N, C-alpha and C positions, 0 to 999 in steps of 0.2 A: 449810728445813722446808717441808713440803707439807701445808697445812691443808685440811680439808673439813667441811661443815656437813651435819648430818643431822637427821631428824626421827622422833619417837615411837620406839617399839620396832622399827620397821621396820629401824633402824640394826643390829639384831642379825643380821639376814638378809643384810644387805649386807656386814658383816663377815666373817660365816661363809663367804660365797661368794667372799670376796676381791674384792668388787666395790665401788666407790664412785663418786660423782658425779666427772665430770671435773675436773681440777685447776682451781681458782679462778683466774679472770682477776684482775689487780689491782684492777678495779671490777667488782662483780657484785651483782646483785639477782635474786632467784628468788621469786616468789609465785604464789598460785593464780588471780590475775587479771591480764590485760594493763593494765588501767587502774591498778591498784595498783603494779605493776612500773614503769609509765611515771611515776607519781608520785614514786617513790623515785629514779628516774634523774633526773627534773627538779630535784629537791632537791639531789642531788650536783652537778649541773652549775651550781647557784647558789653552790656553795662549801660546801654542808653536808657532814657526815661520815656514816658509817655509822648512827650513832644518829639524827641527823635524818631519814634515809632511813627508818629503822624507824619513827619517828612518822608520816611521810607514808604508808608502806604500812599500818601499822595503821589509820589513820583512813580510808583510801581503802577498804580491805577492809571496815571497818564500814559503808560506804555501799553497796558493790556485791555484798557477800555476806552479806545479812540473815539468811540461814539458817544461817551459820557463826559469825559473830562480831558485835560491835557495840559502841557506847558503853555499852549497857545490860548488858555482861558484863565479862570480865576476861581474864587470861592471864599468861603468864610470859615475860619478856624475858632471854635470857641474852646478856651482853655480854662482849667481849674488848677492852679499851683497849691498844693496842699500845705507847703510849710509856712505860708503866710495868708493862707485862705484867700487867694487873689484869684478873681474871675476876670477874663478879658477876652474880647473878640478881635481876632486878627482879620482885618478887612482886606483881602487880596482881590477884591472885585475890580473888574476892567474898568477902564476909563475911556471916554470919547477922544478921538485925536483933536489936536488944536484947530485943525481946520474944519472940524465938524460944525454944522449948524442945524437949526431947527427945521428947515424946509429940504434938507439934503435927500430925503427918500420921496419927495413929491415931484410932480411935472410941472409944467408952466402953468396949469390950471388949479394948482394946489391939491391934486388927487394923489393919493399913494401909488407909487409904481410898484406893481406886484413883484415880489421877489428880490427887490433891490437891497433890502435890509437882511435878508436871509442867505443869499447865495453869493459867493465870491469875495474878492479882497474888499470891496466897499463895505461890506457887512461886519467887518472885523474891528472889535475895539482893542485897545492896548492891553495885552495880557499881564494879569497879576500874579499868576500862580508861581512863576520862578522866583519872584522877589519876596513872596510870602514864605516859600521853603527856606530861602536864605534867613529871613527874619527869624522864623521858628527855630532854626539850628542856632543862630548866634545869640539870640536873647533868652532862649528858654531850654535848649537842649544840653546835653552833657557831651555828646560826641562830635567830632569834626563833621562838617557838612559831607565830605567825601564818604564817610562811613555809612551815612544814612542814605546816600544816593547809591551806593554800590549794587544794591539789589536790583534797583531800576535799570541801571547801565547793563547789568548782566541779562536782564530780561529783554532789553531792547536788542541786544546783540544775538541771544540765543532764541528770541522769538516766542510767541504764544500760539496755542492751537485755536483755529477757526471754529467757532461754535454755532449752532443753529441760530442763537440770539444775533451773533455778529452778522451772520449771512442775511437775516431779515432786515436789520438796519442798513446794512450796505446796499440792499436792493432797494430800500426805501429811498436812500440818497444817492442812487446810482448816477444819475444825471449830473449832480453837483460834483460828485468825485470824478467822473470823467472829463468834466470841463477844467480840472486842474491837472496837467501832466504829472507833476511831483506827486501829487495825492493819489493818483490813479496807479502809478508805480508802486507804491507802498500798499495801499489797501485793496487793490483789485488785482485780478490775474488775466492779462491780455484784454483790459478793459471790461472784464466780467467779474460777478461776485466769486470769490475764491470757493474752492470745493471744501466740504466739511472735513475737518481733520488736518488739513493743511497748515502749515507753520508760517506765521507772520513775523517777519525780521525787519528791524528798523535801525541799521546801522548809522544813519544820519542822525536820528534821534539820540543814539548812544554817544555820538560825539558832542552833540549839544548839551547832554547830561554831564559829561565829562568837562567840558568847559565851565559849566555852572559849578561843579564840584571843585575845580582849580581855582577859579577866579570871583566866586561869588556872584553878587548881582551884575557886576560888570562883565562877567562872561556872557550874560544874555543881553543886557540893556546897552552895552557899549562895544565897541570894537569890531571885528570881522563878522560875527554873527549877527549883530544889529544892522550892520551895513547890508547883509544878505537879506534880512527880514524887510527892511525898507525898500530896497531895490526890487525885491520880488512883488511886494505890495503895490508899489508904483507901476511896475510893469503890467499889472493886471488891473489897473483902473482904480487902485485905492489911493488913501490920502495920508498915509502915515510919514512922519518925518524923523530924523535921528533925535530931534528934541522930545518928541512923544515918548519914546523909549526912555531916554535918558532922565526925563521929568517924572517918570512914574514913581510913586511912592506907596507903600503899604501904611495902613493907618490903624492904630489901636483904639478900640472904641469900648466905652463901658456897656456892659450888657444890659438888657432889660430884665426887671425881676417881678415875680408875681406869686399868688398862692392859689391852689385849688384843692379842695377836699383834703387838706393836711399835707399836701405836697408842695415844696418849695420849687419855683420854676426860675430858672436862669436861661435866658434865650436871647437871640439875635437882634440887635438894634438896627435902624435904617443905616445904610440903604437897603437892608432887608426889609421887606414888607411883612414877612412872615411872623416876626416876633410880636409886632403890634397886632397882627390879626390873631395870632395864637392867644394872646392876653386877652383881647377883646372878646373873643369866642368863649374862653373859659370864664371870664367874669359874667358875660350874658347867661350862660348856663347856670352859674351859681347864684344869679340874682333872683331866681324863683325856687319853687319847690320842685323836687325832682319828679320826672314824668311818671306817670302811673303804669306805662307799660313800655316794651322795647320799641314798638313802632312810633309811639309818640316821642320816645328818646331820639330815634333817628330824625324825626320832624323837626324837633327842636335844635339838633346839631345842624341840620341843613339850613334852617332859617338863620341861626347864628353865623354860619359861615357866609351867607348871602349878604348879611348887613356888614360884616368885616371887610368883605371884599369890595362892598359899596364905598367904604371909608377908604379903602386902599386907592381905589380908582381917582378919588378927589384929592386927597390930602398928602400922599406918600410920595417921596423922592429923596434924592441925595442930600442929606442935612447940611452939607457943605456948600450948598447952592440955594435952597429953599428952607423956609421955616417948616418944620414938621411937628404938628402938635401932639407928641407922644403921650404927655400926661393926660390932656383931656380925652383922647381916643382910648386909653388904657384905664380910665377911672371908673370907679364903682357907679358913680352917677349916670355916665354915658351907657354903662351896661344896663342899668335898671330901665332906663329909657328904651334901649333896644328891646329888652326882654318884654316890656309891656306893649310893645308894638307887634308882638308875635302871637297870632292866633293858634290855639291848639286844635281847632276844628277844620282849618283850612289853611293851604299855602298863600302867602302874601303875594299878590300880583306884582310883578316887577315895576309896573307903572305906578303902583302906590307907594313905593320907597322914594325917598327925595331924590331928584334927578342929580347926576353929576354935573356940577357947574362947569362949563367948558370957558374957563377964564384963560384961559390961555389956549426838574429837572427831571414815570420810571425809564424814559429813553433818553432824558436830556440832562440828568445829573447823576452824581454818585455820592454815597454817603459812607462814613465809617467812624468808629469809635475805638479809643484806646485807653488803657489804664495800666499804670504800673504799680509795683509793690508798695510805693510810698503814698499812694492815693492821689497822683497827679492823673488828671483825666483830660482827654480832648475829644470833641465831637465836631466833625468837619462834613460841610457839604460842598462839593465842587461841581463845576459845570463848564461846558463850551456851548451851552444852549441847546439849539436842535441837534438831533443825531448827526455826528461828524461835523458839528459846528457850521461853518460856512462852505465846508468841502474844500477849501483852498489851502494849498501849502506852498510858501515860499521856496523855490528850488535850492537844494544845498543845506537846508536846516532841519529836516525831518519834522518841523513843527506844523501841525495842523491847527489852523487859526479858527477862533470862535465866530460866532455871528450874533454876539451879545448887543449890537447895535439895535437889534429887533426888540430887545427888552425896554428900550425907550419908548415913549409914546411919539411915534413919527408923525402923528397928527392928532390934535386933540379929537377925542371920540372915536378914533380909529383903532380896531382891534389889532393886537400882534398876532404873531403865528399861533399863539395858544388861546386866543379869543379874548385876553385881557385888555381891558380899556383904561386909559389914562388920559391926563390933561398936562396942563403947562408945567405942573411940579415935577413931571417925569420927562420933559421935553428934551431933545438933544441939545447939548452945549458943550463947548470945548472943555476938556479935562473933567467933565461931570462923570460920575458913576451912575449907571443905570439901575432902577429898581430891581429887586429881585425877591422872589418868594422863598428862596433857601432859607431853611430855619434851624440850623443846628441848635440842640436844647439839652440842657442838664435838669434832670428832675431828682429831687432829693426828699425823701419822707423821713421826717425826725421821730 
């Protein structure tokens, strides 16, 4: 069996073209940053497995890619355990605070207040990444959590070099970072974008990682650090409480499964919308004959994506709060119906698609894959949403908070910062997980 790891909806184009990553080596790690990849390799060399490596890579990315992920955010970790052929998704998605409500980002007239769900403490959901790292280490890893977090702690103390990419995104979010004195002190230089080649050190984040290493989830979600997080959020106009942090839980979810042209697909379930969309797209593409030209192939792909995202807008949300019709949406019958609605000679006008009933991550995510010599594999997608998240850091924590609250539908029919539209299925509610398009996926060809 030859197995490959893929990321996001990009996997659709790869499969369509018959192109995939090179066949995986017995031991392999791929991430967006050399330091994070090196951290994973170091943990494997210490006798860790792919899941220990996933902890090391996740934590190190939280240090060296503050614009894409972090302890103040969350993600999905899709795991394959070889010894019992067990597939599971670790849902470390953020949750809305208990005081959150459906109209919290609207004014008295019911209009969305620009920027309120994007910038500052009120935009931050309760982070899931720290709890997920502890869960991975305790339930699936071989090494102590402290061993897997050691590379990230060293990276936070020693620093990383500011790149042109960092400078572009820091400039893009400059106003938000300047608005938080603690964040500006870490990520800016005198209130300005740091010079290329300068070194970015994060001693407070190193201390937070050390607390996590020593005390597990209690080191982040309870005690002194939790008090600092809540106090900082409240002082800046947010609504977190100690109970929000204490009550956060990681959820293990059964992955979605499908097939496409001889490939077995294992992908992310809700609250990821991406897995449902991925299977819908692949089923739609497989429901008819292959396109006679590359141009028509692109046309079919685009039209399939449009229909899958139309379904996303109406039906998908946190499955612990709303019923999500996964089976009908990923069925062959639904795909055939969608395929029959696609014209090969013209793009479908959006107005011709069924309207969304209002009944109710390249800059903003990072992805990595790990594989060990025993065949254990992990594919993970992590995020703090917008570049540098909310731009807000509670003083004394080193934790840059997400702005994942914007991934809710803050008003039915109103687009979020990425232009995605939703309705009541993805409305803000206390303790709810916002919808995501993050789609860690494993594909295997028998």
